[in-house]
C-alpha positions in Angstrom: -41.6 68.4 35.8 -40.2 69.1 39.2 -39.5 72.7 39.9 -36.1 73.4 41.5 -36.4 75.4 44.6 -35.2 78.9 44.3 -32.7 78.5 47.2 -31.1 75.6 45.3 -30.7 77.5 42.1 -28.5 80.0 43.9 -26.2 77.1 45.1 -25.8 75.1 41.8 -23.3 76.9 39.5 -24.4 77.0 35.9 -21.7 76.1 33.3 -20.5 78.9 31.2 -20.5 79.0 27.4 -16.7 78.7 27.3 -16.7 75.6 29.4 -19.3 74.0 27.2 -17.3 74.8 24.2 -14.2 73.2 25.7 -16.1 70.0 26.6 -17.5 69.8 23.1 -14.0 70.1 21.6 -12.6 67.5 24.0 -15.4 65.1 23.1 -14.9 65.6 19.4 -11.1 65.1 19.9 -11.7 61.8 21.7 -14.1 60.6 19.0 -11.5 61.4 16.3 -8.8 59.6 18.3 -11.2 56.6 18.7 -11.9 56.5 15.0 -8.2 56.8 14.2 -7.4 53.9 16.6 -10.2 51.8 15.1 -9.0 52.5 11.6 -5.4 51.6 12.5 -6.7 48.4 14.2 -8.7 47.3 11.1 -5.8 48.2 8.8 -3.4 46.1 11.0 -5.8 43.2 10.9 -6.1 43.4 7.1 -2.3 43.5 6.8 -1.9 40.6 9.2 -4.6 38.6 7.2 -2.8 39.3 3.9 0.6 38.2 5.5 -1.1 35.1 6.8 -2.5 34.3 3.3 1.0 34.8 1.8 2.5 32.5 4.4 -0.2 29.9 3.6 0.6 30.2 -0.1 4.3 29.7 0.7 3.5 26.7 2.8 1.5 25.2 -0.1 4.4 25.8 -2.4 6.9 24.2 0.0 4.6 21.3 0.6 4.4 20.6 -3.2 8.2 21.0 -3.5 8.6 18.5 -0.6 6.4 16.0 -2.3 8.4 16.3 -5.5 11.6 15.8 -3.5 10.0 12.8 -1.7 9.2 11.2 -5.1 12.7 11.8 -6.3 14.1 10.3 -3.1 11.9 7.3 -3.5 13.0 6.9 -7.1 16.6 7.2 -5.9 16.1 4.6 -3.2 14.6 2.3 -5.8 17.5 2.9 -8.1 19.9 2.3 -5.2 18.1 -0.9 -4.3 18.3 -2.0 -8.0 22.0 -1.2 -8.2 22.6 -3.2 -4.9 20.8 -6.2 -6.4 22.7 -5.8 -9.6 26.0 -5.6 -7.7 25.1 -8.7 -5.7 24.3 -10.6 -8.9 27.6 -9.4 -10.5 29.4 -10.5 -7.4 27.9 -13.9 -7.5 28.7 -14.2 -11.3 32.2 -13.0 -10.6 32.6 -15.5 -7.8 31.5 -18.4 -10.0 33.7 -17.3 -12.9 36.6 -16.9 -10.5 36.1 -20.4 -9.1 35.8 -21.8 -12.7 38.9 -20.0 -13.8 40.9 -21.1 -10.7 39.8 -24.7 -11.3 40.8 -24.4 -15.0 44.2 -22.9 -14.1 44.7 -25.6 -11.5 43.8 -28.3 -14.0 46.1 -26.8 -16.6 48.9 -26.6 -14.0 48.4 -30.3 -13.3 48.4 -31.2 -17.0 51.5 -29.1 -17.5 53.2 -30.8 -14.6 52.3 -34.2 -16.0 53.6 -33.3 -19.4 56.8 -32.0 -18.0 57.2 -35.3 -16.1 56.5 -37.2 -19.3 58.9 -35.0 -21.2 61.6 -35.6 -18.6 61.0 -39.4 -18.7 61.1 -39.3 -22.6 64.3 -37.3 -22.5 65.9 -39.7 -20.1 64.7 -42.7 -22.2 66.0 -41.0 -25.3 69.4 -40.5 -23.8 69.5 -44.1 -22.7 68.3 -45.3 -26.1 70.9 -43.1 -27.9 73.6 -44.6 -25.7 72.4 -48.1 -26.3 72.0 -47.5 -30.0 75.5 -46.1 -30.3 76.8 -49.2 -28.6 74.8 -51.5 -30.9 75.8 -49.5 -34.0 79.5 -49.7 -32.9 79.1 -53.5 -32.4 77.3 -53.9 -35.7 80.0 -51.9 -37.5 82.7 -54.1 -35.9 80.9 -57.2 -37.1 80.5 -55.9 -40.6 84.2 -55.3 -41.1 85.8 -58.3 -43.0 88.7 -60.1 -41.2 90.7 -61.1 -44.4 92.2 -64.3 -42.9 90.9 -66.7 -45.5 89.3 -66.7 -48.9 85.5 -66.5 -48.8 83.6 -69.2 -50.6 80.4 -68.2 -52.5 78.3 -69.7 -49.7 80.3 -67.6 -47.1 79.8 -64.5 -49.3 76.0 -65.0 -49.5 75.9 -65.5 -45.8 77.9 -62.4 -45.1 75.7 -60.4 -47.5 72.6 -61.6 -45.7 74.2 -60.7 -42.4 75.1 -57.2 -43.7 71.5 -56.7 -44.8 70.2 -57.8 -41.5 72.6 -55.4 -39.7 71.5 -52.6 -42.0 67.9 -53.4 -41.2 68.6 -53.4 -37.5 70.4 -50.0 -37.9 67.4 -48.5 -39.7 65.0 -49.8 -37.1 67.1 -48.3 -34.3 67.3 -45.0 -36.2 63.5 -45.1 -36.7 62.9 -45.7 -33.0 65.3 -42.9 -32.2 63.5 -40.5 -34.5 60.1 -41.5 -33.0 61.4 -40.9 -29.5 62.7 -37.5 -30.5 59.3 -36.6 -32.1 57.5 -37.6 -28.9 59.8 -35.3 -26.9 59.2 -32.4 -29.4 55.4 -33.0 -29.3 55.5 -33.1 -25.5 57.4 -29.8 -25.4 55.0 -28.2 -27.9 52.0 -29.4 -25.7 53.7 -27.9 -22.6 54.1 -24.6 -24.4 50.5 -24.6 -25.6 49.2 -25.3 -22.1 51.4 -22.6 -20.6 50.0 -20.2 -23.2 46.4 -21.2 -22.3 47.3 -20.8 -18.6 48.5 -17.3 -19.3 45.4 -16.4 -21.3 43.2 -17.7 -18.4 45.2 -15.6 -15.9 44.8 -12.5 -18.0 41.0 -13.1 -18.4 40.7 -13.6 -14.7 42.5 -10.4 -14.0 40.5 -8.5 -16.5 37.3 -9.9 -15.0 38.4 -8.7 -11.6 39.2 -5.2 -12.9 35.9 -4.9 -14.7 33.9 -6.0 -11.6 35.8 -3.6 -9.4 35.3 -0.7 -11.9 31.5 -1.5 -12.1 31.2 -1.7 -8.3 33.0 1.7 -7.8 30.9 3.3 -10.5 27.7 2.0 -8.8 28.8 3.2 -5.4 29.7 6.7 -6.8 26.3 7.0 -8.5 24.5 5.9 -5.4 26.5 8.3 -3.2 25.7 11.3 -5.5 22.0 10.5 -5.4 21.7 10.3 -1.6 24.3 13.0 -0.6 21.5 15.6 -0.1 20.8 13.9 3.3 17.5 12.9 4.8 14.3 14.9 4.3 11.6 15.3 7.0 8.1 15.1 5.6 4.9 16.6 7.1 2.4 14.1 8.4 -0.6 16.3 7.6 -1.1 19.4 5.5 -4.2 21.6 5.7 -5.4 25.0 4.5 -6.5 27.7 6.9 -9.6 29.7 6.4 -9.0 32.8 4.3 -11.4 35.4 5.7 -10.7 38.8 4.1 -10.9 42.0 6.2 -11.8 45.2 4.4 -11.5 48.6 5.9 -14.8 50.5 6.2 -15.3 53.4 3.9 -17.2 56.6 4.5 
């Protein structure tokens, strides 16, 4: 150990007890502040770690919920696609039925027109036959009236009787033809009424089919619109878990 020269000892001031005490108190205070800051830092790190864990748990929950929504959206899109295919099929069926009904109505209209023409021809023929029959009946009635100029012999009487019978037979034949013609006119009118009724039924069926198809199409569109009105959903490409290292404040 080196010995300090005596002339140096006089120059170096020795710290007093009071100054040493102050230095010790300052050092102790600094150590306490350092411990307090370290404790606060560790406590903050623990709180931050716990908050991060809660955030990760929340992310996991939201990810699961998003997957569920994605599955529901996929199911909704599949249902929408199915409804669109069903609507397309219904549209095609409706188109074919519409064409068939229009062709049937057109055919019925043609038949009705033909029957009306036939009925008009029969009516004209009936009127002509009635006029001709009236003329023939008048002529036959004139022939059947006896003249009374001379006495009839038995041979003349037999001839006149035969002529009367022939005239009566002609009258009956004319009346029969007239009745048949009237029956044909009535049958033609009945057929026209029946065809017009069928045409009306076809038109009603066609309108009902249109209304049903429009109603189904609107219902399908409303259902699809309600399923997709939530809007698009953005899905995460990757999901991962962060490490969960727990921080524990030191004790003691």
